[in-house]
PAFI-110434 format. One record per residue: x, y, z of N, C-alpha, C in turn; residue in one letter. Coordinates in steps of 0.2 Angstrom, whole numbers, padded with zeros to 4 digits. Example, Ala and Ser with C-alpha at 12.3 -4.5 7.8 and 13.67 -1.06 7.14 Angstrom:
<pts>
     n.x     n.y     n.z    ca.x    ca.y    ca.z     c.x     c.y     c.z   r
    0066   -0028    0039    0062   -0022    0039    0066   -0016    0039   A
    0064   -0011    0035    0068   -0005    0036    0064    0000    0039   S
</pts>
This chain:
<pts>
     n.x     n.y     n.z    ca.x    ca.y    ca.z     c.x     c.y     c.z   r
    0004   -0006    0000    0001   -0001    0001    0005    0006   -0001   M
    0011    0008    0006    0013    0011    0003    0017    0012   -0002   K
    0019    0008   -0005    0023    0008   -0011    0018    0011   -0016   L
    0012    0009   -0018    0007    0012   -0023    0005    0020   -0020   L
    0006    0022   -0014    0006    0027   -0011    0012    0034   -0016   Q
    0018    0030   -0013    0023    0031   -0016    0025    0032   -0024   L
    0023    0029   -0028    0021    0029   -0035    0015    0034   -0037   V
    0011    0035   -0034    0006    0040   -0034    0008    0047   -0034   F
    0012    0046   -0029    0016    0052   -0027    0022    0056   -0032   I
    0024    0054   -0035    0029    0052   -0039    0026    0054   -0046   L
    0021    0052   -0049    0019    0052   -0055    0014    0059   -0055   C
    0011    0060   -0050    0008    0066   -0050    0009    0072   -0046   F
    0015    0072   -0044    0019    0078   -0043    0024    0080   -0045   F
    0029    0073   -0044    0035    0076   -0045    0038    0076   -0050   V
    0036    0072   -0056    0038    0071   -0063    0036    0076   -0067   L
    0031    0080   -0066    0026    0086   -0068    0030    0091   -0067   P
    0034    0093   -0061    0036    0097   -0060    0044    0097   -0062   L
    0046    0090   -0063    0053    0089   -0067    0053    0092   -0073   Q
    0046    0094   -0078    0048    0095   -0085    0048    0104   -0083   S
    0047    0107   -0080    0048    0114   -0078    0055    0114   -0080   C
    0056    0120   -0084    0064    0119   -0083    0066    0126   -0079   K
    0062    0131   -0077    0064    0137   -0072    0057    0139   -0071   Y
    0055    0141   -0065    0048    0142   -0063    0049    0149   -0058   Y
    0045    0153   -0055    0047    0158   -0051    0039    0161   -0051   S
    0039    0161   -0045    0031    0165   -0043    0030    0172   -0048   L
    0035    0175   -0049    0033    0182   -0052    0033    0180   -0059   T
    0033    0175   -0061    0034    0173   -0067    0040    0174   -0073   G
    0045    0176   -0069    0052    0176   -0071    0055    0170   -0076   A
    0056    0169   -0082    0060    0165   -0085    0069    0166   -0085   D
    0071    0164   -0081    0079    0166   -0078    0083    0159   -0077   I
    0086    0160   -0078    0091    0152   -0080    0097    0154   -0074   D
    0096    0153   -0067    0098    0156   -0062    0106    0152   -0062   Y
    0109    0147   -0065    0116    0147   -0065    0119    0148   -0070   S
    0115    0151   -0075    0120    0157   -0080    0119    0164   -0078   Q
    0113    0165   -0076    0112    0174   -0074    0113    0175   -0067   T
    0117    0177   -0066    0117    0180   -0057    0117    0188   -0059   K
    0117    0191   -0061    0119    0198   -0059    0115    0203   -0066   T
    0111    0208   -0064    0111    0212   -0069    0111    0220   -0066   F
    0110    0223   -0072    0113    0230   -0073    0108    0236   -0074   Q
    0106    0242   -0072    0101    0247   -0076    0108    0253   -0074   V
    0107    0253   -0082    0111    0261   -0081    0106    0266   -0081   N
    0111    0271   -0082    0106    0279   -0078    0101    0279   -0085   Y
    0095    0280   -0086    0089    0282   -0089    0091    0290   -0089   F
    0093    0293   -0096    0093    0299   -0095    0086    0303   -0098   Q
    0085    0309   -0096    0078    0312   -0098    0081    0316   -0104   N
    0077    0314   -0111    0078    0320   -0116    0075    0320   -0119   T
    0066    0319   -0116    0061    0323   -0117    0060    0331   -0117   A
    0055    0335   -0123    0056    0341   -0124    0056    0345   -0117   A
    0049    0342   -0115    0048    0344   -0106    0052    0341   -0101   Q
    0055    0345   -0097    0060    0340   -0093    0055    0342   -0086   V
    0055    0337   -0082    0052    0335   -0074    0057    0334   -0070   E
    0063    0338   -0067    0065    0337   -0064    0064    0330   -0059   P
    0070    0326   -0059    0069    0320   -0054    0069    0314   -0059   G
    0064    0316   -0062    0060    0308   -0065    0066    0302   -0067   I
    0071    0307   -0072    0075    0301   -0073    0080    0297   -0069   A
    0080    0299   -0064    0083    0296   -0056    0080    0292   -0053   R
    0072    0293   -0052    0066    0291   -0051    0066    0283   -0054   D
    0065    0284   -0062    0062    0279   -0065    0069    0274   -0066   F
    0076    0278   -0065    0079    0271   -0067    0080    0267   -0059   T
    0079    0270   -0053    0077    0267   -0045    0071    0264   -0044   Q
    0066    0263   -0049    0061    0260   -0048    0062    0253   -0053   N
    0065    0254   -0058    0067    0249   -0062    0072    0244   -0057   L
    0078    0245   -0055    0082    0242   -0049    0076    0239   -0045   Q
    0073    0242   -0041    0068    0239   -0035    0065    0234   -0038   D
    0061    0236   -0043    0056    0230   -0046    0062    0224   -0049   L
    0067    0226   -0052    0072    0218   -0054    0074    0214   -0046   L
    0076    0220   -0041    0077    0215   -0035    0072    0213   -0031   L
    0065    0216   -0034    0061    0211   -0028    0057    0205   -0032   N
    0058    0207   -0036    0056    0201   -0041    0059    0196   -0044   Q
    0067    0197   -0042    0071    0192   -0047    0075    0190   -0038   T
    0082    0184   -0039    0086    0184   -0035    0092    0185   -0038   S
    0093    0190   -0044    0099    0192   -0046    0099    0198   -0042   L
    0108    0199   -0043    0113    0204   -0039    0112    0209   -0045   D
    0113    0218   -0040    0114    0222   -0045    0121    0222   -0045   L
    0122    0226   -0051    0131    0227   -0052    0131    0235   -0056   V
    0134    0238   -0054    0136    0243   -0058    0140    0243   -0068   T
    0142    0235   -0068    0147    0234   -0074    0145    0227   -0075   S
    0146    0225   -0082    0147    0220   -0081    0142    0214   -0079   N
    0135    0216   -0080    0129    0212   -0077    0127    0207   -0084   G
    0124    0202   -0082    0122    0196   -0085    0117    0198   -0091   D
    0112    0204   -0086    0106    0207   -0091    0108    0214   -0090   L
    0108    0219   -0095    0109    0226   -0096    0104    0228   -0098   V
    0101    0235   -0093    0096    0240   -0096    0097    0246   -0096   Y
    0096    0249   -0101    0098    0254   -0103    0091    0259   -0108   E
    0094    0264   -0109    0088    0271   -0111    0088    0276   -0110   G
    0083    0280   -0113    0080    0284   -0110    0072    0288   -0110   E
    0072    0293   -0105    0065    0294   -0105    0062    0299   -0110   I
    0059    0298   -0118    0060    0301   -0122    0052    0305   -0124   V
    0048    0304   -0120    0043    0308   -0119    0041    0310   -0114   E
    0037    0317   -0110    0035    0318   -0104    0030    0324   -0108   Y
    0024    0323   -0107    0018    0327   -0109    0013    0330   -0106   Y
    0009    0334   -0106    0003    0335   -0102   -0002    0337   -0110   I
   -0008    0333   -0111   -0012    0337   -0118   -0019    0335   -0114   A
   -0023    0339   -0118   -0031    0340   -0116   -0035    0331   -0117   P
   -0038    0328   -0116   -0040    0322   -0120   -0047    0324   -0121   I
   -0051    0326   -0115   -0059    0328   -0118   -0059    0335   -0115   T
   -0065    0339   -0119   -0067    0347   -0119   -0072    0348   -0115   A
   -0074    0352   -0112   -0081    0356   -0112   -0083    0359   -0117   T
   -0090    0361   -0116   -0094    0365   -0120   -0091    0372   -0121   S
   -0086    0374   -0115   -0083    0380   -0114   -0077    0379   -0120   Q
   -0076    0376   -0123   -0069    0375   -0125   -0065    0374   -0120   S
   -0065    0373   -0115   -0059    0369   -0109   -0058    0364   -0108   T
   -0053    0363   -0105   -0052    0354   -0105   -0057    0350   -0100   A
   -0059    0344   -0100   -0063    0343   -0096   -0057    0338   -0093   A
   -0052    0336   -0095   -0050    0331   -0094   -0042    0332   -0097   Q
   -0036    0330   -0093   -0030    0332   -0095   -0026    0324   -0095   N
   -0020    0322   -0100   -0016    0318   -0098   -0010    0318   -0097   R
   -0007    0316   -0092    0003    0316   -0092    0003    0310   -0096   L
    0007    0309   -0101    0009    0304   -0104    0017    0303   -0104   T
    0020    0296   -0102    0029    0295   -0102    0028    0289   -0105   I
    0035    0291   -0111    0037    0286   -0113    0043    0284   -0114   A
    0046    0281   -0113    0054    0277   -0112    0056    0273   -0116   V
    0061    0274   -0118    0063    0269   -0125    0070    0264   -0120   N
    0069    0257   -0121    0073    0254   -0117    0076    0250   -0122   V
    0084    0248   -0120    0085    0243   -0125    0088    0239   -0117   R
    0088    0231   -0119    0090    0225   -0116    0095    0220   -0120   F
    0098    0221   -0116    0105    0214   -0118    0105    0208   -0113   Y
    0105    0205   -0117    0106    0197   -0110    0111    0195   -0117   N
    0118    0195   -0110    0124    0192   -0111    0124    0185   -0113   T
    0120    0179   -0109    0119    0172   -0112    0115    0170   -0117   N
    0112    0176   -0119    0106    0175   -0124    0104    0180   -0128   D
    0109    0182   -0134    0108    0186   -0135    0101    0188   -0142   V
    0097    0182   -0141    0091    0184   -0147    0086    0184   -0142   E
    0088    0188   -0135    0081    0189   -0129    0083    0196   -0129   K
    0090    0197   -0133    0089    0206   -0135    0085    0211   -0136   D
    0082    0215   -0136    0079    0221   -0137    0080    0229   -0137   F
    0076    0231   -0140    0075    0241   -0141    0067    0240   -0141   E
    0066    0242   -0138    0056    0244   -0138    0057    0250   -0133   Q
    0050    0255   -0134    0048    0260   -0133    0040    0257   -0128   R
    0042    0260   -0120    0037    0258   -0117    0031    0265   -0113   F
    0026    0266   -0114    0022    0272   -0112    0017    0271   -0108   S
    0016    0275   -0104    0010    0275   -0100    0006    0281   -0096   F
    0000    0281   -0097    0000    0289   -0095   -0006    0288   -0086   Y
   -0008    0293   -0087   -0012    0297   -0080   -0016    0303   -0083   F
   -0024    0301   -0081   -0027    0306   -0083   -0030    0309   -0076   D
   -0032    0315   -0076   -0034    0318   -0071   -0039    0323   -0074   Y
   -0043    0327   -0070   -0048    0332   -0069   -0045    0339   -0074   P
   -0047    0340   -0078   -0046    0345   -0084   -0043    0352   -0079   G
   -0048    0355   -0072   -0047    0360   -0069   -0042    0360   -0063   G
   -0039    0353   -0064   -0035    0352   -0055   -0027    0352   -0059   A
   -0022    0354   -0056   -0017    0356   -0056   -0013    0349   -0054   L
   -0007    0348   -0058   -0004    0342   -0058    0002    0344   -0055   L
    0002    0345   -0047    0009    0347   -0044    0009    0342   -0037   T
    0016    0344   -0035    0016    0343   -0029    0014    0335   -0027   G
    0008    0333   -0022    0009    0324   -0021    0005    0321   -0026   A
   -0001    0326   -0030   -0004    0321   -0035    0000    0320   -0040   R
    0007    0325   -0043    0010    0324   -0047    0014    0316   -0045   L
    0018    0316   -0037    0021    0312   -0037    0018    0304   -0037   D
    0011    0304   -0037    0007    0300   -0035    0006    0298   -0042   D
    0004    0301   -0049    0005    0300   -0057    0011    0297   -0058   A
    0015    0300   -0058    0022    0297   -0059    0025    0290   -0056   I
    0022    0290   -0050    0023    0282   -0047    0019    0278   -0051   A
    0012    0281   -0053    0008    0275   -0056    0012    0273   -0064   E
    0011    0279   -0066    0016    0277   -0072    0021    0273   -0074   I
    0027    0275   -0069    0033    0270   -0066    0030    0265   -0065   F
    0028    0264   -0061    0025    0254   -0059    0022    0252   -0066   E
    0017    0254   -0070    0017    0250   -0076    0023    0251   -0079   R
    0024    0256   -0083    0030    0254   -0086    0035    0249   -0084   I
    0038    0250   -0079    0042    0246   -0077    0041    0237   -0077   T
    0034    0237   -0077    0031    0229   -0077    0031    0228   -0081   Q
    0031    0231   -0086    0030    0231   -0095    0037    0229   -0097   D
    0041    0232   -0094    0049    0231   -0097    0051    0223   -0093   I
    0049    0224   -0085    0051    0216   -0082    0047    0209   -0086   F
    0041    0210   -0088    0036    0205   -0093    0039    0206   -0100   N
    0041    0209   -0102    0045    0209   -0109    0050    0206   -0108   K
    0056    0208   -0103    0063    0207   -0104    0063    0199   -0101   S
    0059    0198   -0096    0060    0191   -0089    0055    0186   -0091   L
    0048    0188   -0093    0045    0185   -0094    0041    0181   -0098   A
    0044    0183   -0104    0044    0183   -0111    0034    0180   -0110   N
    0033    0186   -0111    0025    0188   -0111    0023    0190   -0119   W
</pts>
């Protein structure tokens, strides 16, 4: 009877897990035997409208996301995975109007151009533009804490999209 239980456990639980090459609860597809480190170079802000500090904030947000969702170590040079790029757009535009020809709603849009290099598998390298937006009422000013919250929400989405493209293979 015990032998039958052992065979059951082996067939239904252990063998299916053996077929999974790499598994992570975050969805990352990383071969930790080859990939140990990552590097995030400073993302310059080259947008026409410059918001002070967002280049530093974006770089740190991407580093923090990778540290929190992988077991990789952050290095300043010679990383197995390298992220670099620039913030290419930062703008506010009206998206809906009132009958008095004023903005009923505005949208803050931020776009980031990312170059990703995987030194262990060059087929996974890419260059892609990622963007997201934050909508807010037309009569409101996007300053102070409201601006900080908007940028944080945009960066959270963009960094997660970068993670998914580079490591989750979605």
